[in-house]
N, C-alpha and C positions, 0 to 999 in steps of 0.2 A: 418499523415495518408499515407499509401502506396496506391496510386491511381491505379486503374486497367488499363491494356492495352486497346487500342481501335483499332477497325478494320473498314476499309472502306467498306460500302455497297452501291451498285449502283442499282437504279431502272431501269429496262430494258424493261418495257412494251412498245410496239410500239406506237409512237405518231404521230398524223396528224400534218402537218406543211405546211405553204404557202411558196413555193419556191421563188417566185418573189413578195415580199410584195408591193413594189411601183407600179409595173405593175398591180397587182390584185386590189389594191385600186383605181387606175385610171380607170380600166375596170368597177369596181363596180359603180363608180360615173357616168361615161359616158353612161353606158347602163342601168341605173336605171330609174324607173318611176319618181323619183325626178328630174332627169335631164331635163325633159320636163317642169318643173315648173320654170326653170332658164332662164332668158332672158338677152341678152347683156346689160351691163351697170348697172345691179343690184348690190347694195352693200349687200354682204352676210356676216353675222356674223358667225364665226366658233367657237362654244363653245368648250373650252378645259379645263380639270380639273386638279386636283393635284395628281392623282393616278399615280403610277409607271406603265408604259405600255411599253412592249418591242417594239422596233422599233418606239417609239413615234414620234420622229422627222421625220423619213422616212414616216410614215403614215400621219402625219399632213402636211408635205411638199407636198406629193402626192395629198392630198385632196385640198390644196390651188391651186396647179397646174391644177388639173382637173376643178376646178371652174373657173379658169382663161381661160382655154381652151374652156369653155362654154360661155365665154364672160363676166363673172361676175367680180366684184371688191371685193375680199374677205378681211376680217380683222379678227383677233383673238379677242375673248372676253373671259375673265376669267369666268369659270363656276364651282366654287368650294365652294359655300356656305360661311361658316365662316372661312375657312382655311386661313393660312397666317396671323393669328391675326385679320382677318376681316378688313384688310386695303388694299388699292390699292397698296401700295408699297410692302406689304408682299405677295400679290398674284402675282404681277409682278415678284418678286424674286423667288417664287416657280416655276412659268412657265419657267423662265430663267434657273433654275437648270436642266431642261430637254431640254434646248436649244430651247424652244418655245418662241422665241423673234424675234425682227425685224431683227437682224443681220443674223439669220439663215433662216428666212422665207421670208424676203423681203416685208412684209406687216405690217401694224400697229397692235400693241397689246394693247388692251384697258382693263384696270382692275378697272375702277371706281366701287364703291360699291353701287351707288344709285339704288334702286329698286322702281318700280311703282306698285301700287295696280291695277290689271287688272280685278278684278271681285271677286265673292264669289262662293265657291264650295258648294257641296250638304250638307256639314256639317255646313254651315253658316259661314265658315272661309274665310278670305281674301286670295287671291292668289297673290304673289309678283313675279315680273319679272324684269330682268336687263333692265335698261333704254336704254342702247346702243343697246342691242339686239332688243328691242321693236321698236327702230327708224330705224332699218335696213330694207331693202327691202325683206330680207329673212334670215332665220336662219337655220344652220345645226349644228350637234354636232359630236364630235369624242369621243366615249364612249366605255369602256371595259364592256362587259356583264359578270357577275360572281355572284355566291352566295353572299348574304350580310352577314355581320358579326354579325348582331343583330336579325334577324327574318327570317321567311320563308313565301313566298307568291308567287303569279303569277309574280310579278315584284319585283326584288331585286335591285342589282347594275346594272345600265345600262343607256339606253337613257332616259327612263321616269324619273328616279331619278335625272339625270342631269338636265332635263327640270324643275323639280319642286324645287329641293333643290339647285343644282349647280347654275342655272340661277336665282333662287330666292334670291341669295345673303344671307347676314347674316339674314335679316328679314324673308325670306322664310324658311331658314334652322331652325331658331329659332321657327317659328310658327309650322312647322311640328313636330319637335322633342319635342315640349311642350306636345304632346299627347303620348310620349313614343313609344314603338314598334307598338302599334295599329295605330298611326299616320303614321309611315313608311309603314306599311303593307296595311292599308285600306284607308288612306286619300290621299296618293300620286296618286293613279289612278284617284280619284275624282278631284284633283287639275289639273292633266294632261289634263282632258277633257276641263277644262276652258282654259288652255293654247292652246290647239288645236283650240278652237273656237275663241280666242281673239288675237292670235299672228300670225306672218308670219313664224312660224316654218315649214320647208319644209320636212326634213327627217334627219336621223342620220346614221353615220357609226358605226355599231356594230363590236367590236373586241372580238374574243375568243382566249384564250391562252391555250396551252396544259400543261401537268404536268411539263414540263421543261421550262416553261415561254416563249416558242416560239409562234409566231403568228400562230395560227392553222386555223383560218377562219376569213374573213372579209366580211361584207355584208351591203349594204345600205338598210335601211328600210324606205320606204316612210311613210309620216305622216298618210296616210289612212290605212296602214297595221300594225302600231305600236302595237296596242293592241292584234292583233292576232299573230304576228311574234316574238316579243321579248320573250314571255314566252317559246316558242319552243327553242330559242337559249339559254335561261337560263338553261333549262334542259340539253342541250348539254354541256354547260360550266361546270355544276356541275359534269358531268360524266368525264370530262377531267382534272379537276383541280388537282394540286399536293397535295398529302396527305402523312402523315406518314404511312408506311405500316405495322405497328404493332398494335395489339389490345390494348396493355397496356404496360406501362413501369414505372419504379420507379422514374427516373430522366430524365428530358429533359433540356439541356443547349442550349440556343439560343444566337447566337453571337450578333445580333442587333435587336432591335425593331424599327419601323419607319413607318410613313405615306406613304413612297414610297413602302413599302412592303404590307401594308394592312391599310384600313381605321381605323381598331382597333389597329394598331401598331403591335400586335401579332394576327394573324388570328385565331379566335375561331374555324373556320372550320378545321384547321390543328391541333391545340393543344387540341381540345375536351373540352374547357371551354368557356361558354358563359358569366357567371358572370354578370347577369342583375338583377337589383333590383327587389325584390318581385317575382322573376321567378325561380322556381326550376330547377336545372340542369337535363337535360334529361338522363335517365338511358341508353339510346341507344347511347350516345355520344361516339365516338371513336376518338383517343385513350383515355384510362383512365390513366391519369398521376398523380402520387402522388405529385411530387415536380418539379416545373418549375423555372428556373433562366434565366435572360437576362443580358448580360454583358455590352452592349453599346446602345446608342441612335444614329441612323444614322444621319449624318450631313444634309442629304437631308430633314430631318424633321424640320430643323431650330428651334430646341429646343422644338418642340411639341412632348412630350413623351406620348401622348395618348395611353392607353392600357398597360402601364408599370405595372399596378396593376394586370394584368392577371398572372404575375409572382409572385412567393413567395419571391424570393431573388434576389438582384441585386448588382451592385457595386456603390461605392461612386462617381466614375467619371460619371456614368450614371445619377445619381441624379443631379450632378453638371452641366450636359449638358442641363438641363431643363431650358427653357426660360418661366418664369411664364405668360407672356402676351399671346402668342398663345396657351400655354397649358391650361390656364384657359378659354380663349375664346372658344376654340374648345369643351372642356368638358362641360362647362355650357350651350353652345348652344345645344350640343347633349344630355345633361341631363342623361348621363350614367356615374355616378360618381364612382361606385364601381371599375370599370376597371382601374381607374387611381389613386387609393390610393397607396401611396408610400410603396414599399416592404422594408423588412430588407435589409441593405446594408453593404458590407464589402469592404476593401480597395483593395484586389487583387482577381483575378479570381480564383486562387487556393483555397483561403478561401471560396469563393462562392461555388465551386464544392464540397469541403469537407463538408460544412454545408448541402448541398443538400443530399449528401450520408448519413450523420449522421442522418438526420431527415426524410428519405423517407420510414420508417417503414419496412425496410429490414435489420435486424441486421447482416446478413451474407453478408459482403461486397463483397465476391467473387460471390455472386448470384445477385448483383444489376444489373438491366436492365437499363443502362444509354445510352442516345443518345445525340449527338451534331449536331446541324444544324446551318448554317450561319444566317438564318432568316426564317420566315414562308412562304416566297414565293419560295425560292430556296431549294427544298427538294429532288432533284433527287439523290444527294449524301449525305449519313449520316454516321457519325462515331459512332460506337456502341461498347459496351463491349461484352465479350464472350457469355453471355446468350442470348442476342439479335442476335448475329452472328449465334448462333445455330438455332434460330428461322428462320433466313433468309435463311438458307440452305434448309428449307422445303418449301420455297416460289418459285413459278415458274417464277416470274418476278423480283427476287432479285439476285444479283451476288456479291460474296465476291471478293474484289480487293486487291492484295498485301498481306502483312503480318501484324499482330498486331504490334502497336508501342506504346511507352509511350505518354501520353498526352503532347504536346509540350508547354512549358512555356518559356517566356523570363526571363531575369535576375531579373525582378521586380515581378515575379510570375503571370504574365498575359498570357492568352492563345494566342498563335501565330495563329490567325484565318486564315491568308493568307496561311500558310503552309498546313492547313487542307483543305481549300477550295480555291485553286488558281484561280478559274474562277468566284468566286462570286462577287457581287456588291462591297463589301468592298475591295477585292483584285484589281479589275479593277480601283477603285477609287485611291488606293495608287500608282498605276502605271501610272496614267494619268498625 
């Protein structure tokens, strides 16, 4: 098959950004209502999760330093539910992959998996909480607030979810997910009320990122303000998050899926597919994409290819990268199995792209609307075929960059992703 040329499109809408991330994090902690709750000598557990957050080390280091400036003795506690294979070693490895470790922070990092039943919520269900956090004199969290990949509600991904599922460890995550999306949407707030009553949670740092994955806003939310303030920030995050700027396309090629890009591996908010059991796809989902392929599983996922089933076609090397232990643990805990069914696989990226074009219901190959992105987090730059480039010319916040080029493959027929996206996570990884 003669593959079409591709053209670089750049999203140009103005984005809010925090100029001095470390300084703003320090200011937020020191001038927050929560600071008045911290007394010299207190052991403060700092909950950190497994999500990819821009400036994660800078933000966590500034949080630790601010707590020390207030006289506290902070330590890190893993707050990621069942991720990392639901083992202490796996969660330590995940945190270390973001440099959240003793060497970079100078404080202990605790990843024990033991959780304690601290009470019963209004559903009559137990509420579980990390034993080490429970034993601390105070607990704070470092959490990105953003739309969830599974449901819509007043609280989605953020501080409250980290309190209930992240610090609930495997038992807490399993218990909430056992009710499916209604457990996530409706029970998390009820379990959160028990946590506020029964624990020494003090407040959390909320992080918002813009469409270019830059830190756009940081804010410390005190425990007393959590239920009022987090929903407001969630709305702001939804307005800022990166999205594909086209209403529909025939083919989407995604370089990598991974837990560092989205809890769902491929963010449903970006690709327009939810794929949740017994739940119809919303007619309003954007974009509408006929055929989706993913080429690799990010090494930061440590073999957890959760969400690979959101794609229709993949590569044999992506399937070979799956570690069945964390893959099964995460998916059976989350109980969203459709998303991780294994797609059809081919040996080379060229074959994958050809099969996508052949099966996308557009028999005129010159008219195929095809786009390539590195992952579903980094979508500021998109390579597209001519029909989408024509659509981009009509968009006020899209710019065509350079001239059309052939899709670059190496000698083995695999896409040279670093050439297309020299600033993406994959490219930075290969140069580190």
